[in-house]
KOLTIDREN-921132 format. One line per field, with one value per residue (C-alpha): residue number from 1; x, y negated, z. Coordinates in nm, 3 decimals, always signed. Each point is the difference from the previous one (the first is absolute). Example, Ala and Ser with C-alpha at 12.3 -4.5 7.8 and 13.67 -1.06 7.14 Angstrom:
i (1 | 2)
px (+1.230 | +0.137)
py (+0.450 | -0.344)
pz (+0.780 | -0.066)
***
This chain:
i (1 | 2 | 3 | 4 | 5 | 6 | 7 | 8 | 9 | 10 | 11 | 12 | 13 | 14 | 15 | 16 | 17 | 18 | 19 | 20 | 21 | 22 | 23 | 24 | 25 | 26 | 27 | 28 | 29 | 30 | 31 | 32 | 33 | 34 | 35 | 36 | 37 | 38 | 39 | 40 | 41 | 42 | 43 | 44 | 45 | 46 | 47 | 48 | 49 | 50 | 51 | 52 | 53 | 54 | 55 | 56 | 57 | 58 | 59 | 60 | 61 | 62 | 63 | 64 | 65 | 66 | 67 | 68 | 69 | 70 | 71 | 72 | 73 | 74 | 75 | 76 | 77 | 78 | 79 | 80 | 81 | 82 | 83 | 84 | 85 | 86 | 87 | 88 | 89 | 90 | 91 | 92 | 93 | 94 | 95 | 96 | 97 | 98 | 99 | 100 | 101 | 102 | 103 | 104 | 105 | 106 | 107 | 108 | 109 | 110 | 111 | 112 | 113 | 114 | 115 | 116 | 117 | 118 | 119 | 120 | 121 | 122 | 123 | 124 | 125 | 126 | 127 | 128 | 129 | 130 | 131 | 132 | 133 | 134 | 135 | 136 | 137 | 138 | 139 | 140 | 141 | 142 | 143 | 144 | 145 | 146 | 147 | 148 | 149 | 150 | 151 | 152 | 153 | 154 | 155 | 156 | 157 | 158 | 159 | 160 | 161 | 162 | 163 | 164 | 165 | 166 | 167 | 168 | 169 | 170 | 171 | 172 | 173 | 174 | 175 | 176 | 177 | 178 | 179 | 180 | 181 | 182 | 183 | 184 | 185 | 186 | 187 | 188 | 189 | 190 | 191 | 192 | 193 | 194 | 195 | 196 | 197 | 198 | 199 | 200 | 201 | 202 | 203 | 204 | 205 | 206 | 207 | 208 | 209 | 210 | 211 | 212 | 213 | 214 | 215 | 216 | 217 | 218 | 219 | 220 | 221 | 222 | 223 | 224 | 225 | 226 | 227 | 228 | 229 | 230 | 231 | 232 | 233 | 234 | 235 | 236 | 237 | 238 | 239 | 240 | 241 | 242 | 243 | 244 | 245 | 246 | 247 | 248 | 249 | 250 | 251 | 252 | 253 | 254 | 255 | 256 | 257 | 258 | 259 | 260 | 261 | 262 | 263 | 264 | 265 | 266 | 267 | 268 | 269 | 270 | 271 | 272 | 273 | 274 | 275 | 276 | 277 | 278 | 279 | 280 | 281 | 282 | 283 | 284 | 285 | 286 | 287 | 288 | 289 | 290 | 291 | 292 | 293 | 294 | 295 | 296 | 297 | 298 | 299 | 300 | 301 | 302 | 303 | 304 | 305 | 306 | 307 | 308 | 309 | 310 | 311 | 312 | 313 | 314 | 315 | 316 | 317 | 318 | 319 | 320 | 321 | 322 | 323 | 324 | 325 | 326 | 327 | 328 | 329 | 330 | 331 | 332 | 333 | 334 | 335 | 336 | 337 | 338 | 339 | 340 | 341 | 342 | 343 | 344 | 345 | 346 | 347 | 348 | 349 | 350 | 351 | 352 | 353 | 354 | 355 | 356 | 357 | 358 | 359 | 360 | 361 | 362 | 363 | 364 | 365 | 366 | 367 | 368 | 369 | 370 | 371 | 372 | 373 | 374 | 375 | 376 | 377 | 378 | 379 | 380 | 381 | 382 | 383 | 384 | 385 | 386 | 387 | 388 | 389 | 390 | 391 | 392 | 393 | 394 | 395 | 396 | 397 | 398 | 399 | 400 | 401 | 402 | 403 | 404 | 405 | 406 | 407 | 408 | 409 | 410 | 411 | 412 | 413 | 414 | 415 | 416 | 417 | 418 | 419 | 420 | 421 | 422 | 423 | 424 | 425 | 426 | 427 | 428)
px (-1.317 | -0.036 | +0.221 | +0.212 | -0.073 | +0.233 | +0.241 | -0.052 | +0.273 | +0.081 | +0.320 | -0.266 | -0.094 | +0.306 | +0.110 | -0.270 | +0.035 | +0.349 | -0.093 | -0.210 | +0.214 | +0.294 | -0.289 | -0.091 | +0.380 | +0.041 | -0.248 | +0.117 | +0.327 | -0.102 | -0.193 | +0.274 | +0.250 | -0.218 | -0.054 | +0.310 | +0.134 | -0.288 | +0.110 | -0.173 | -0.149 | +0.185 | -0.200 | -0.029 | -0.123 | -0.251 | -0.318 | -0.302 | -0.370 | -0.159 | -0.259 | +0.001 | -0.305 | -0.066 | -0.103 | -0.319 | +0.158 | -0.153 | +0.303 | +0.270 | -0.212 | -0.024 | -0.104 | -0.207 | +0.014 | -0.099 | +0.169 | -0.109 | +0.387 | +0.309 | +0.209 | +0.379 | +0.314 | +0.238 | +0.328 | -0.072 | -0.101 | -0.352 | -0.094 | -0.257 | -0.184 | -0.311 | -0.031 | -0.308 | -0.036 | -0.166 | +0.361 | -0.123 | +0.271 | -0.015 | +0.320 | -0.054 | +0.223 | +0.006 | -0.099 | -0.016 | -0.171 | -0.229 | +0.025 | -0.055 | +0.001 | +0.286 | -0.109 | +0.355 | -0.014 | +0.214 | +0.000 | +0.156 | -0.053 | +0.221 | +0.029 | +0.202 | +0.149 | -0.020 | +0.002 | -0.041 | -0.305 | -0.077 | -0.174 | -0.158 | -0.064 | -0.050 | +0.241 | -0.148 | +0.298 | +0.079 | +0.329 | +0.083 | +0.358 | +0.159 | -0.179 | -0.210 | -0.301 | -0.190 | -0.260 | -0.167 | -0.262 | -0.055 | -0.213 | -0.266 | -0.315 | +0.130 | +0.204 | -0.148 | +0.328 | +0.016 | +0.316 | +0.088 | +0.192 | -0.059 | -0.401 | +0.165 | +0.293 | +0.113 | +0.226 | +0.200 | +0.253 | +0.298 | +0.297 | +0.245 | +0.209 | +0.384 | +0.192 | -0.280 | -0.085 | +0.099 | -0.349 | -0.136 | -0.280 | -0.090 | -0.288 | -0.127 | -0.253 | -0.166 | -0.226 | -0.141 | -0.359 | -0.023 | +0.287 | -0.224 | -0.111 | +0.384 | +0.247 | +0.270 | +0.012 | +0.297 | +0.001 | +0.120 | +0.022 | +0.210 | +0.074 | +0.192 | -0.317 | +0.022 | -0.252 | -0.096 | -0.055 | -0.043 | +0.231 | +0.183 | +0.320 | +0.055 | +0.204 | +0.050 | +0.045 | -0.221 | +0.248 | +0.019 | -0.340 | -0.212 | -0.341 | -0.334 | -0.293 | -0.158 | +0.220 | +0.140 | +0.330 | +0.111 | -0.071 | +0.199 | +0.362 | +0.114 | -0.259 | +0.013 | -0.095 | -0.054 | +0.333 | +0.196 | -0.144 | +0.157 | +0.286 | +0.111 | +0.282 | +0.076 | -0.268 | -0.070 | -0.321 | -0.145 | -0.058 | -0.154 | +0.138 | +0.088 | -0.222 | -0.406 | -0.209 | -0.194 | +0.320 | +0.024 | +0.363 | +0.200 | +0.389 | +0.135 | +0.173 | +0.173 | -0.063 | +0.273 | -0.209 | -0.280 | +0.188 | +0.152 | -0.119 | +0.127 | -0.044 | +0.226 | -0.131 | +0.089 | -0.218 | -0.265 | -0.264 | -0.181 | -0.345 | -0.231 | -0.136 | +0.270 | +0.194 | +0.087 | +0.214 | +0.195 | +0.286 | +0.150 | -0.015 | -0.266 | -0.170 | -0.128 | -0.109 | +0.141 | +0.059 | +0.147 | +0.009 | -0.261 | -0.163 | +0.062 | +0.203 | +0.053 | +0.289 | +0.115 | +0.179 | +0.241 | +0.050 | +0.290 | -0.182 | +0.134 | -0.217 | -0.053 | -0.214 | -0.225 | -0.170 | -0.173 | -0.379 | -0.105 | -0.363 | -0.134 | +0.020 | -0.352 | -0.002 | +0.060 | -0.111 | +0.221 | +0.024 | +0.270 | +0.280 | -0.200 | -0.096 | -0.317 | -0.057 | -0.335 | +0.034 | +0.186 | -0.094 | +0.383 | +0.016 | +0.356 | +0.244 | +0.130 | +0.326 | +0.103 | -0.138 | -0.141 | -0.358 | -0.229 | -0.348 | -0.127 | -0.384 | -0.014 | -0.268 | -0.244 | +0.086 | -0.358 | -0.185 | +0.140 | +0.063 | +0.126 | +0.206 | -0.036 | +0.132 | +0.255 | +0.121 | +0.269 | -0.051 | +0.283 | +0.164 | -0.017 | -0.141 | -0.384 | -0.114 | -0.331 | -0.087 | -0.329 | -0.122 | -0.261 | -0.172 | -0.354 | -0.068 | +0.264 | +0.239 | +0.287 | +0.285 | +0.122 | +0.346 | +0.226 | +0.290 | +0.190 | -0.255 | +0.002 | -0.374 | -0.306 | -0.336 | -0.283 | -0.272 | -0.263 | -0.253 | -0.147 | +0.132 | +0.295 | +0.109 | +0.037 | +0.290 | -0.021 | +0.189 | +0.101 | +0.214 | +0.144 | +0.111 | +0.142 | -0.164 | +0.206 | +0.177 | -0.275 | -0.252 | -0.042 | -0.273 | -0.094 | -0.133 | -0.241 | -0.199 | +0.003 | +0.051 | +0.012 | -0.341 | -0.075 | +0.262 | -0.043 | +0.298 | +0.025 | +0.164 | +0.089 | +0.181 | +0.233)
py (+9.174 | -0.217 | -0.337 | -0.101 | -0.284 | -0.308 | -0.072 | -0.350 | -0.246 | -0.034 | -0.251 | -0.309 | +0.097 | +0.038 | -0.324 | -0.174 | +0.166 | -0.104 | -0.347 | -0.029 | +0.125 | -0.238 | -0.289 | +0.031 | +0.047 | -0.345 | -0.138 | +0.122 | -0.118 | -0.327 | -0.051 | +0.119 | -0.184 | -0.334 | +0.132 | -0.026 | -0.306 | -0.206 | -0.336 | -0.163 | -0.346 | -0.326 | -0.209 | -0.240 | +0.247 | +0.139 | -0.143 | +0.028 | -0.017 | +0.077 | -0.298 | -0.191 | -0.041 | -0.377 | -0.175 | -0.302 | -0.373 | -0.027 | +0.202 | -0.222 | -0.343 | -0.218 | -0.338 | -0.119 | -0.387 | -0.211 | -0.285 | -0.263 | +0.038 | +0.274 | -0.002 | -0.044 | +0.037 | -0.286 | -0.064 | +0.014 | +0.358 | +0.086 | -0.382 | +0.107 | -0.256 | +0.017 | -0.224 | -0.008 | -0.124 | -0.367 | -0.067 | +0.080 | +0.102 | +0.170 | +0.168 | +0.254 | +0.197 | +0.327 | +0.080 | +0.374 | +0.016 | -0.228 | -0.318 | -0.313 | -0.334 | -0.227 | -0.394 | -0.188 | -0.002 | -0.290 | -0.085 | -0.231 | -0.118 | +0.064 | -0.062 | +0.223 | -0.102 | +0.315 | +0.010 | -0.375 | +0.046 | -0.156 | +0.319 | -0.147 | +0.199 | +0.052 | +0.225 | +0.128 | +0.102 | +0.143 | +0.018 | +0.222 | +0.008 | -0.186 | +0.193 | -0.178 | +0.179 | -0.156 | +0.001 | -0.197 | +0.047 | -0.197 | +0.101 | -0.230 | +0.119 | -0.197 | -0.266 | -0.293 | -0.121 | +0.035 | +0.339 | +0.064 | +0.317 | +0.202 | +0.047 | +0.261 | -0.115 | +0.220 | -0.208 | +0.132 | -0.145 | +0.134 | -0.051 | -0.040 | +0.247 | -0.034 | -0.107 | -0.104 | -0.397 | -0.248 | -0.051 | +0.194 | +0.149 | +0.192 | -0.044 | +0.227 | +0.040 | +0.320 | -0.124 | +0.386 | +0.012 | +0.402 | -0.020 | -0.193 | +0.276 | +0.120 | -0.040 | +0.100 | -0.299 | -0.103 | -0.392 | -0.156 | -0.351 | -0.122 | -0.344 | -0.144 | -0.123 | -0.267 | +0.096 | -0.365 | -0.199 | +0.309 | -0.111 | +0.278 | +0.076 | +0.222 | +0.279 | +0.120 | -0.189 | +0.017 | +0.020 | +0.327 | +0.059 | +0.114 | -0.047 | +0.216 | +0.024 | -0.224 | -0.296 | +0.056 | +0.072 | +0.397 | +0.078 | +0.319 | -0.269 | -0.010 | +0.204 | +0.114 | +0.196 | +0.145 | +0.297 | -0.328 | -0.229 | +0.199 | +0.065 | -0.353 | +0.056 | -0.409 | +0.027 | +0.326 | -0.006 | +0.234 | -0.041 | +0.115 | -0.203 | +0.224 | +0.193 | +0.004 | -0.169 | +0.369 | +0.164 | +0.168 | -0.074 | -0.293 | -0.083 | -0.187 | -0.273 | -0.276 | -0.350 | -0.229 | -0.300 | -0.180 | -0.164 | +0.340 | +0.075 | +0.365 | +0.247 | +0.283 | +0.348 | +0.237 | +0.245 | +0.082 | +0.252 | -0.036 | +0.114 | -0.232 | +0.277 | +0.033 | -0.266 | +0.039 | -0.124 | +0.206 | -0.013 | -0.275 | +0.128 | -0.032 | +0.327 | +0.034 | +0.242 | -0.062 | +0.162 | +0.354 | +0.304 | +0.247 | -0.220 | -0.273 | -0.069 | -0.210 | -0.165 | -0.231 | -0.337 | -0.175 | -0.313 | -0.027 | +0.125 | +0.329 | +0.264 | +0.377 | +0.248 | +0.225 | +0.196 | +0.105 | +0.060 | +0.244 | -0.166 | -0.339 | -0.222 | -0.057 | +0.420 | -0.174 | -0.175 | -0.257 | -0.126 | -0.147 | +0.307 | +0.237 | +0.150 | +0.207 | +0.213 | +0.072 | +0.326 | +0.204 | -0.220 | -0.002 | -0.313 | -0.130 | -0.231 | -0.221 | -0.130 | +0.317 | +0.241 | +0.238 | +0.199 | -0.099 | +0.129 | +0.285 | -0.040 | +0.271 | +0.200 | -0.288 | +0.087 | +0.167 | -0.231 | -0.338 | -0.192 | -0.315 | -0.191 | -0.367 | -0.137 | +0.126 | -0.210 | +0.114 | -0.181 | -0.209 | +0.267 | +0.268 | +0.238 | -0.012 | +0.027 | -0.074 | +0.068 | -0.117 | +0.236 | -0.119 | +0.343 | +0.068 | -0.048 | -0.209 | +0.099 | -0.093 | +0.207 | -0.123 | +0.184 | +0.008 | +0.016 | +0.091 | +0.319 | +0.039 | +0.041 | -0.176 | -0.027 | -0.071 | -0.252 | -0.051 | -0.247 | -0.103 | -0.316 | -0.085 | -0.240 | -0.175 | +0.078 | -0.361 | -0.143 | +0.199 | -0.110 | +0.234 | -0.220 | +0.139 | -0.097 | +0.197 | +0.307 | +0.191 | -0.196 | -0.193 | -0.197 | +0.007 | -0.214 | +0.031 | -0.198 | -0.119 | -0.316 | -0.348 | +0.075 | +0.258 | +0.218 | +0.253 | +0.100 | +0.375 | +0.014 | +0.379 | +0.151 | +0.288)
pz (-4.488 | +0.261 | -0.022 | +0.284 | +0.253 | -0.093 | +0.331 | +0.137 | +0.005 | +0.373 | -0.061 | +0.045 | +0.319 | +0.149 | -0.134 | +0.137 | +0.301 | +0.074 | -0.103 | +0.230 | +0.283 | -0.131 | +0.045 | +0.298 | +0.133 | -0.172 | +0.195 | +0.329 | -0.051 | -0.113 | +0.265 | +0.264 | -0.179 | +0.059 | +0.386 | +0.062 | -0.206 | +0.130 | +0.154 | +0.334 | -0.124 | +0.133 | +0.209 | -0.294 | -0.199 | +0.195 | +0.002 | +0.246 | -0.193 | +0.298 | +0.116 | +0.324 | +0.203 | -0.060 | +0.344 | -0.042 | -0.035 | +0.366 | +0.161 | -0.076 | -0.097 | +0.292 | -0.112 | -0.314 | -0.078 | -0.348 | -0.062 | -0.302 | -0.143 | +0.044 | +0.268 | +0.027 | +0.176 | +0.059 | +0.119 | +0.390 | +0.128 | +0.165 | -0.228 | -0.290 | -0.253 | -0.125 | -0.357 | -0.198 | -0.364 | +0.130 | +0.186 | +0.340 | +0.227 | +0.299 | +0.205 | +0.254 | +0.251 | +0.080 | +0.376 | +0.082 | -0.288 | -0.069 | -0.194 | +0.160 | -0.173 | +0.050 | +0.066 | -0.028 | -0.377 | -0.162 | -0.355 | -0.263 | -0.334 | -0.270 | -0.442 | -0.160 | -0.355 | -0.225 | -0.352 | +0.032 | +0.155 | +0.391 | +0.192 | +0.303 | +0.313 | +0.372 | +0.181 | +0.341 | +0.215 | +0.358 | +0.187 | +0.243 | +0.172 | -0.307 | -0.245 | -0.255 | -0.215 | -0.197 | -0.317 | -0.241 | -0.341 | -0.287 | -0.208 | -0.298 | +0.247 | +0.300 | -0.184 | -0.158 | -0.123 | -0.359 | -0.047 | -0.283 | -0.121 | +0.373 | +0.141 | +0.265 | +0.246 | +0.345 | +0.196 | +0.283 | +0.260 | +0.166 | +0.227 | -0.273 | -0.090 | +0.090 | -0.285 | -0.222 | +0.123 | +0.258 | +0.069 | +0.313 | -0.195 | -0.297 | -0.261 | -0.259 | -0.242 | -0.187 | -0.303 | -0.032 | +0.144 | -0.060 | +0.296 | +0.194 | +0.303 | -0.036 | +0.278 | -0.209 | -0.245 | -0.256 | +0.051 | -0.325 | +0.151 | +0.275 | +0.131 | +0.325 | +0.274 | +0.225 | +0.178 | +0.190 | -0.300 | -0.266 | -0.229 | -0.208 | -0.174 | -0.289 | +0.053 | -0.318 | -0.336 | -0.314 | -0.270 | -0.168 | +0.080 | -0.298 | -0.067 | +0.034 | -0.230 | +0.239 | -0.049 | +0.313 | +0.134 | +0.049 | +0.308 | +0.054 | -0.053 | +0.381 | +0.222 | +0.383 | +0.197 | +0.396 | -0.085 | -0.123 | +0.284 | +0.249 | -0.164 | -0.068 | -0.225 | -0.103 | -0.269 | -0.103 | -0.284 | -0.209 | -0.318 | -0.315 | -0.242 | -0.246 | +0.007 | -0.151 | +0.231 | +0.031 | +0.130 | +0.292 | -0.012 | +0.147 | +0.078 | +0.349 | -0.052 | +0.192 | -0.085 | +0.162 | -0.020 | -0.127 | -0.279 | -0.123 | -0.341 | -0.036 | +0.341 | +0.092 | -0.090 | +0.320 | -0.077 | -0.335 | -0.032 | +0.323 | +0.043 | +0.192 | +0.180 | +0.254 | +0.186 | +0.396 | +0.212 | +0.295 | +0.177 | -0.168 | -0.351 | -0.296 | -0.129 | -0.377 | -0.248 | -0.359 | -0.328 | +0.028 | -0.247 | -0.002 | +0.279 | +0.197 | +0.302 | +0.302 | +0.094 | +0.294 | -0.031 | +0.326 | -0.015 | -0.156 | -0.288 | -0.036 | -0.147 | +0.110 | -0.124 | +0.260 | -0.174 | -0.314 | -0.063 | -0.314 | -0.191 | +0.027 | +0.237 | +0.044 | +0.097 | +0.328 | +0.285 | +0.197 | +0.378 | +0.140 | +0.058 | -0.122 | -0.402 | -0.028 | -0.274 | -0.126 | -0.181 | +0.278 | +0.269 | +0.148 | +0.217 | +0.005 | +0.218 | -0.310 | +0.177 | +0.135 | -0.300 | +0.231 | +0.015 | +0.321 | -0.114 | -0.218 | -0.016 | -0.265 | +0.267 | -0.150 | -0.307 | -0.047 | +0.131 | -0.114 | -0.350 | -0.114 | +0.233 | +0.012 | +0.324 | +0.242 | +0.313 | +0.293 | +0.320 | +0.128 | +0.236 | -0.267 | +0.176 | -0.242 | -0.330 | -0.150 | -0.353 | -0.190 | -0.276 | -0.254 | +0.011 | -0.011 | +0.268 | +0.079 | +0.241 | +0.273 | +0.191 | +0.262 | +0.065 | +0.329 | -0.134 | +0.344 | +0.046 | -0.391 | +0.051 | -0.205 | +0.033 | -0.299 | -0.034 | -0.282 | -0.102 | -0.296 | -0.020 | +0.268 | -0.206 | -0.388 | -0.209 | -0.081 | +0.275 | +0.333 | +0.231 | +0.310 | +0.290 | +0.327 | +0.330 | +0.262 | -0.078 | +0.032 | -0.184 | -0.342 | -0.210 | -0.341 | -0.231 | -0.245 | -0.247 | -0.353 | -0.194 | +0.278 | +0.183 | +0.234 | +0.168 | +0.272 | +0.287 | +0.164 | +0.326 | +0.003 | +0.274 | +0.019)
***
């Protein structure tokens, strides 16, 4: 008798088929739902990674020169200074993009007492329409006198800021040799100067100053820079007295007279990365929760917070009234907190922004990038367009200045240490 064939159970196939159908429907629904709920990215979220065509430096650089030291700006418009480590100074005047040496230079010999040591220097200066600008240098290699504790001092004289002293001129000294080639110096000694005789009058007292590990008075007791000089609010100084020597923070203090031992604190936690004077207000960066803030101070001492930024202050580049974010390549105007430029179109072509500058009329932007090869973006803020320039060595990241010769041309100064420097004149 033949055996009956056993019937196959078809239920698993039905279940598998139904499951597959439901799975397919789920994928379709998910995709449809994603499409419906998809949001267009905002302007800041959109980053263009396409590369921009790079042009050669010859398309923008009109002149290349080499000097035996760095070129610096002065207090007189269109006048620049070349300073060499041997103490040789030459003032140049910009005449249509060409630098011509100035002959009517005067000198004054000074002896500044710092940490109970007399430091001699010959200061070279010129005067134009009542504005005096002058510089001197002391190093142990160019001076035969026995000066202990100090082996370098950079001297600068200028018109006395209102409220700081009774003399017509001020003499300031910076002892940081690493800042030799920088325009923006922080000066740690200040004196009133009789320019006819070279006689100096100390503007602040040494009372309350502490000693550093070299036996000198700490250089961060009462510091001056260009922003405070321009602000001229009756003896305001930066002080790092309440911080470690290697700290990046400082306080804004008021010293009523050179015999007063306890200054009045105006603001605390300032970063020395940025101070600027604009329209009678002092702008500065200081510590804030989650990052840092930009604050302003009026002549009556009123402090106002302008804006807040996330991350470290070192993630940004500063120039006058402008701040540039190194990460998203966005330029903002500080006093108004408005976006002025977005270089996201260059994101795929550049990296590591090192230097930034905006022209005096606020229409041109230059950013130097330390890529390989190095790059420069020349951006027209009025039209929102820019071009990319590349070359193996456009600048050195140890020292570089961007100095404007006009609203459409600028000069970069690049070198190493205190010796040979190259200047490039660029044109938009």
